[in-house]
N, C-alpha and C positions, 0 to 999 in steps of 0.2 A: 587520496583514496582511489578515485576512479580515473583510469587513464583515458586519453582521447581514443575514440574508436570510430571505425567506419560505420556506414549505415547498416543497421541490423535488419536482416531479412528472414522471413520464415524458413527459407532453405538452410539457414545457418544452424537450425536446431534439429534437422532431420537425422534420426538415428541416435540422438543423445538420450541419456537417462535423466529422469526427473523424479521428484518426490511429490506425490499428490496427497493432500490433507483435506479431509472434510471435517468441519467444526461447526458447533452451534453455540450461541450465546443468548442470554435472556434479555437483559436491558444493557445497552452499551452506547458509548459516545466515542466517535472518532473525530476529535475536535478539529474544526477549521482554524488555522493559525490566527486569523484576523477577526475572530468573533469574540466579543467581550460582554456586551449587555445580555445577550442570550448566547450561551455556549453552544453553537450549532455543531452538527455532526455531518461528516461526509456520508453518503449513502452506502459506501463500501470503505473498508480501511484503505488509506493511501499506502503506496509502496514502502515508504519509510517506516511506517508503523509495523507492517508485516515483517520487514527485514529486521527491525529491532527485536521483535519477538523471537525470530529464528536465532539471532545471535545470542540472545539471553538463554534460550533453551539449550543451545550448543556450547555455551560458555566461551564463545569466541571473544578474545581480547583485542583482536585486530580485524579490520573490515575484510570480509570475504566476498568477492565479486559473485553475484548471482542474478539471474533473470527470474522475474516473478510474474505469474498470471493470476489475476484476482477476479472471481465471479461469485455471485451470491444474490441474496434477497432478504428482505425483512417484511414483517406483516403490518406494522403500524408504527407511528411516532407518538411519544408522550413527552410532556414537560414535567420536570421535577425541580425541587429546590436543593441547593447544596451550600455548604459553608465556604465562603471565600475569604482568604487571608491576603492582606495587602501591606506592603512595607517598602520603605526606601532605605537603601544601603547607608548605614551610619546615622540614621535619625534617632535621636534620644527619645526615651519614653516620656509622654506628656499625659497626665491623668485624664484631662478633659478631651483629649484627642484620640488616644489609643485604647483599645480594649485589652491588650496583652502586653506584659512587660517581660521581654526575653533578654536576660542578662543586661538590663539597662537600655535596651533598644525597643522602640515602639512598633507594635504590629496591630493593624486594624483588622477587625473581624466582622463580617456581615453575611447577608443572605443574597444569593443570586440564582438565576434560572438556567437549567441545562436541558438540552434536547436529547432524548434517549430513543434509540431504535429498539423495537421489540421483536423477539423471536427471530434472531438473525441466523441464517444458514450460509456458510461460505465453502467454496471449493478453491483451494490454493494449490498451484503448481510451482515448484521450486526447482530451478535448473542451475546448479552452481557451475561456475566457469571451470573449476577444478572438479572433474567428474567423480573422483574418488571420494569426495565429501558427501555424495548422496547417501551413502551408508551411515555416515555420522549423523546427518540430519534426520534420517529415518529412525535411527536408534534413539535419538534425543527426544523425539515425540512419542515413541512407543514406551519409553521408560523415562518420563520427565523427572528432573531432580527437584522441581517445585511445581506448585499449581500454575499452569500456563495462563497468561492473561494477554488480551489484545485490546488496545484502546487505553482506558485508564487502568491504573494498577488493580482496581477492584473488579474490572470486567473480566471475570474468569471464563475460561474456554472449556467446553466439553468436546473432547476429541472423539469423533465417530469412526474415523478411518484414517489409517496411515499406511502408505505403501509406495514402492518404487514402480515406475511405469516408463515405457519407451515412448519417445516423441517421434511422430511420423508426419511427413508431408505426403498426404494421401489423396488420391483421386477417387471419387465416388461415382456410383452408377445412378444415383438418384439424389434429389435435393435433400440436404441435411439441415435440420433446424435445432437450435439450442432449446433446452427445456423451457417450457412456457413459464413465465413469471421470473425467470432468472435474468439478472443483469450482469454486465461485465465492463471492465475498463479495457478499451481498445486503444493502444498507444498510437499516436499520430506522428509526434515529433519528440526528439530527445534534445534537451537544452543543457549544454555544458557551461557552468559558471566559471569564468576565468578570474573573477574578482573585480574586473572592470566592465565586463559585458557578458551577455549570454549568447553562445554560439549554437546554432543548430548543427548537431554532429551525428544524428542517427534517426532511423525509422522513416518509413513511408509505408505504414503497415496495412492500411485499409485499401486493398486492391479490388479488382473486379470479382474475385472469387468469394469474398466475404462481404455480405450486404446486410442492410437492415430491411426486413420484410415490410412491404407496403410503403417504403419511403418515397418511391417514385423516381423517375429519371432525373439525375442531377442532384438528388437528395440522399445519396447513399450514406452520408455521414450525419444523418439526423440523430440528435441526442443532446446531452449536456456536455459541453467541452470544459474540462477541468485541467488546471495546471498543478500537478501533484509532485510533492517532494519525493525523491528517491534516496539519494545518498549525498553526503556533503564532503567538502574539502575544508580543512582548517587553514585559514589565511591569517597571517600576522600583519596587523595594521599598526603595530608598534615599531620598536627598533630593537637592536641587539641587547641593549641594557634593560629595557622595559618592554617585554612582549605583551601584545594585546591581540588575542585570537578571536575571530568570529567564524561562524559556520556559513560557508558559501554553498548553498544548496544547488545540486544538479536536479533538474526537473523534467518530468514527462508530461507532455500535452496529451491527454487521453480523452476518449469519447466514452461517456457513461451512457449505455444504451442497452436495449433488449430486442427481442424478435429478430435475432441474428440467424442467418442461414447461409449455407454454402451452395453454390450452383452445381448442378449435375455436370460431370465431366471436367470439373475444375479441381485443382489441388488445394487442400486446406490443411492447416497445422492442427494435429489432434494427438491425444494419447492412445493407448492400446484399446480403450473402450470407446473410441471415436468421440470423446468430449473435446470441444474446442479449447485451444489454449492461445492466449495473446500475451506473449512475453514482453516485458519491459525491463 
């Protein structure tokens, strides 16, 4: 899916066109892959979840390379119950063990707990590698073919704004701060999965021009470091007679943080309305 690439720098996006989407959601879960007892949520949707929504809305059947910037906030967290189904491939139904009989196979049904984010607001910038696709993406969200969702299938999206914008590497005359209360993923490193190991092949994004306010000298990267899935390659662990594919995820090491500002007389990456963008 994703070809090896050189280190991505903010200057690479100067002058490019992107799609900016503002969306809202009521109660949503962006599931952490390894959470089971409590289905925990990421504070913002990971890159793979956003890319999946875009591909679904555009009806892409093959992966389209794109860079994503994700910012947003939520008001509170709540826990709720949901129905969990458990089954093992090929296990026959046993009356005392399983709750459901599906064509002779046994399925267990129970109750589990899920973490939900309340009143989510997101600002997403999408910069496709093939610039002609900005119009396709913009049109897909202005005239969706189905109710868009982000997170679980039932986590519907209210689209507040969709439009194209120009990305600029801009020098400012005064300090520029991100909106109070808004958080963002700032990519630090890009990991390419080769199937045998993960190689660092991109990003050194957090330079001197973009800082976290009040972090102090030597602490400009204060925040929560997350390793987020972005896209995957299908690797065959079988043979030519019996194929066995797994998803080898390429990941972005990102800083989840707020109170972000740009120094006066420094250049920073923004859109036409001088909103920060942090592409990964």
